[in-house]
N, C-alpha and C positions, 0 to 999 in steps of 0.2 A: 917307305910310307906306312905309317900305322893306320889300320883300317877303322878303328873306332870312330864312329860318326861319319865316315865317308860313304858316299853314294856310288854304288856299282851297278851298271847296266850289263846284264848277261843276256845275250840273244840266244834263242833256242834253249831256254833254261828249264823246259818242262820235263825233259827226260835225259837219261844217259849221261854223257859227259857234261852237258850244260847244267844239269841238276847238281852233279857232284861239285862243279865249280861254284855254283851259287851257295850250296851248303857250306863249303869250305870257307868262303869269304864271309858268309854270315856268322859262322862260328868265331871268326877273327874280329868280329865287331862291325862288319859292314852292313849298311842298309841296302837292300837288294831290290832292284827293279827287274822283275821276272818277265822276260819277253816270251811270247809264244805266238804261233800262228793258228793252229787248229787244236792242239792238245790242251784245251781249257782245264779239264779235270786234273790232268797231270801237273799243269802249271800251278793250279790252286794248291795241290798237295806239296809242290816244291816250296811255295810261299809259306805254307803252314810250317813245314819243317825248318825253313830258314828262321822263322820267328822263334821256334822252339830251340834251335841250335844256338842262336846268338842273343836272343831276348830283344832284338831290335825290330826295325820296320822292314816289311817286305810287301811290295805292291805288284799287281798284275798289269801287264800292258800287252794288248793284242795288236799285231801289225803284220801285214804281208810284205816281207822285205823284197819281194820281186818288184814291187812298186816303189820307185825312188821317193815319191811324195809321201808314201806311208812311212818310209824309213826316216825321212826328215821329221814327220809328225811324231814319230816315236820319241825322238830326242826332245822335242818340244814338250810332249806330255810328261816325260820324266822330270824335266826342269820345272814344269808347272807344279807337279806333285811334291817334289822334294826340295826344289829351290836351288839345287846345285847338282853337278855331276863330276865325280872324281876319277872314275875308272870305267872304261868301255871295254868289254870282252866280246869280241866278234867270234861267236861260236857257231851260230846257225849256218847250216849248209845243206845242200842236197848231194846225194851220192847215187849215181845210177850208171849202169853199164852202157857203153857206147863204143863200138869198134868203128873203124873207118867205113866199113860197109854199111853200118847202121846209122851213120851220120844223118842227123835231121836238124835243120837250122833252128826250128822252134825249141827243141830241147837244149841245143847248144846255147842259145841266147838266154833261156830260162836259167840254166846252170850258172852262166857267167853273171847274170843279174843278181842272183842270190849269193853266190860264193865270192864274188869279186867286187861288183859295183856297190852292193849294199854296205860292205865295210867302209868303202870310200865315202859314200853318202853320209853314213853315220858319223864318221870322223869329221867330215866337213861341217855337219850340223852341230857337232859338239865341240868344235875347235876352241871357241872363245871360253866356254865353261871349263874345259880341260886345261887350257893355258892358265886361267885364273887360279885353278886348284893345284897347278903344277902336278898334273895327274899322269895317268897311264892309259895306254891302249895296248891290249893283248889280242893278237890275231891267232886263231887256231888254224894252223897250216897242216901239212901232212908230210911225214918223213918219206913216204913213198915217192915223192917227186924227185928224190935223189936217184932213183932207178925206175923211172916211169914206164909202166906197161901200157900196151895199146888197147886194153879192154875197157878202160874208163876214160875215153878221150877228153870229153868236156870237163869232167871233174879234175883230171890231172892238170890240164892247162889252166883251169881256174885257180887251183891251189898253187901252182908254180908262179902264176902272176901275182897271187896274194903275197908270196914271199917278197917279190920285187916291190909291191905296194908298201909292205912293211918297212922296207929300207928307205923308200922315197918319203914316206910319212915321217920317219925318224929324222930325216934332214929337214923336212918342211916345218915340223913342229918343235924342233930344238930351239932354245935350250929348255923350254918350260915343260915339255911333255916327253916322256920316255915311251917308245913304241917297240914292242918285242913280239916275235912270233914263237909260238909253241907248236912243235911238229910231232903229233902223236904217231906212233906206229899202230900196232893193234891195241886199241883201248877198249872198245866195245864191239864185239863181232856183229857185222851186218846179219840181219835175221835170215837172209837167204843163203848164207854160207853153211854148207853141210859139214859133218864131222871130218870127212877126209880133207876138205879144203882147209879147215882150221888146223888140223894136224900138220899138213904140208907147210903152212905159213909159220906155225910155231917152230918147226924144225929149222927155219931160216934165221931164227932169232938167237944171237949168241947167249943170252941169258936163259934161253929155253923155256920161256913162259910168255903168255900173252900179258899185256898190260891191263890196267883197270881204269875206269873213270877217275878213281881216287888218285892214281898216279899222275894223271894229267892235271887234276885239280891242285895237287901239291905243287906242281911246277908253275902253274898260274899264280898261286899264292906266293911262291918264292919271287917270281918276277915282279909282282906288285909290292910285296913287303920289303924285299932286300935288293931290288933292282935299281937302286939310285944311280948306278954307274953303268947300267946296261941300256943300250938302245941300238936299234937297227940290226939286231942279231936274231937268228932262227935257232932255237934250242930244240934238238931232237930228243924226244922222250919215247924211245922205241926199243929199249933193251939191247941196243947195239945193232939193230937190223940194217941201219944205214951203212954199216961196214961191209956188208955182204957184196 
């Protein structure tokens, strides 16, 4: 898919990986719908950088994806503003510690609503537009689900389920829409990880370095631009960490 003139919705595009994806696809000619929840200033900066990178249009859209009605409304707003939708990138997520002993139903449900239910609601709301465009859905999964640890219970389950959702949507939306998962390893360190934790995790990566948001953005760009015969697959972009 050539991105010139195509409309791309990137959720959680205000910072970190989401921003890198938005900038990469804008530089390739995409018109970017920059979604955010609370980081309005960061999102505005992303939109400004997108316009500078590609010379095209970038608009801001606020929505709390914990609310399914807001997720549906987000797609409607993008279609109203742009008149079409060609690519949906489900990047927004929450990542918090939770052991079995720390299990709390409220945080469990919140995590699944944002990380799993919202991508489904967005895909459902966008299905007709994406089919008409013969478009793409890219879900941001996590390579850590190949060796899930017990310290982030809700997050790990939500991302594992997102992989399954990716495969189900690939079947449900074929042949018009390609649905792919990108599974980062270390792409942007959580702010609460100290130097020792970062060094320990880096030592587990065969390529012996952490990834970057730009590494993930490049993989998303590949899936969108060159993924005509890719669907229902989860591509790990983790420096080989899934081999450990």
